[in-house]
C-alpha positions as CSV (number, residue, x, y, z in Angstrom):
1,M,-20.7,-10.5,2.1
2,T,-18.2,-9.3,5.5
3,T,-15.7,-7.6,5.6
4,H,-13.4,-8.6,7.9
5,E,-10.3,-6.2,9.2
6,F,-6.7,-7.5,9.9
7,F,-3.4,-6.2,10.8
8,V,-0.5,-7.7,8.7
9,D,2.7,-6.5,10.0
10,M,3.9,-5.7,6.3
11,T,6.5,-3.0,5.1
12,C,7.0,-3.2,1.8
13,E,5.4,-4.0,-1.6
14,G,6.7,-7.2,-1.4
15,C,5.0,-8.3,1.8
16,S,1.6,-7.0,0.5
17,G,2.6,-9.2,-2.9
18,A,2.9,-11.9,-0.8
19,V,-0.6,-11.4,0.7
20,T,-2.3,-11.1,-2.7
21,R,-0.5,-13.9,-3.7
22,V,-2.3,-16.1,-0.8
23,L,-5.9,-14.4,-0.9
24,N,-5.8,-14.7,-4.4
25,K,-5.9,-18.6,-4.0
26,L,-9.2,-18.2,-1.9
27,D,-10.9,-16.5,-4.2
28,V,-11.7,-13.4,-2.4
29,K,-12.2,-9.8,-2.7
30,F,-9.9,-7.9,-0.5
31,D,-7.9,-4.7,-0.4
32,I,-4.7,-3.3,0.8
33,D,-3.8,-0.6,2.9
34,L,0.3,-1.1,3.3
35,P,0.9,2.0,5.3
36,N,-1.2,1.2,7.9
37,K,-0.6,-2.4,7.5
38,K,-4.2,-3.7,7.4
39,V,-5.9,-6.0,4.9
40,F,-10.0,-5.9,4.5
41,I,-11.2,-9.4,3.0
42,E,-14.9,-9.4,2.2
43,S,-16.0,-13.0,2.8
44,D,-18.5,-15.1,4.3
45,K,-16.1,-17.8,4.9
46,N,-14.6,-18.3,8.5
47,T,-12.4,-15.8,10.3
48,D,-10.0,-18.9,11.2
49,V,-9.5,-20.0,7.4
50,L,-8.5,-16.2,6.3
51,L,-6.7,-16.0,9.4
52,E,-4.1,-19.3,8.9
53,T,-4.3,-18.2,5.1
54,L,-2.7,-14.8,5.9
55,K,-0.3,-16.6,8.4
56,K,1.2,-18.4,5.5
57,T,2.9,-15.2,4.0
58,G,4.9,-15.0,7.5
59,K,4.3,-12.1,8.4
60,T,2.4,-11.3,12.1
61,V,-1.6,-11.5,11.5
62,T,-4.3,-9.9,14.2
63,Y,-7.8,-10.5,13.5
64,I,-9.4,-7.3,14.2
65,G,-12.6,-7.6,13.8
66,T,-15.6,-6.9,11.1
67,K,-15.9,-3.2,9.7
């Protein structure tokens, strides 16, 4: 299982809630670091799938890499 790190431009609990909603649909383990605007996703899914899913929140998303 690989842990992927993403930058997501979240500013509040509502933003992290949106991330939680879209990631729950993928059935992956994840951790949200709101103060640092990072999302860590533990998954063997394709990085593009994870990136496109996060973009559904309407936030700016950047893939940082694996951890």
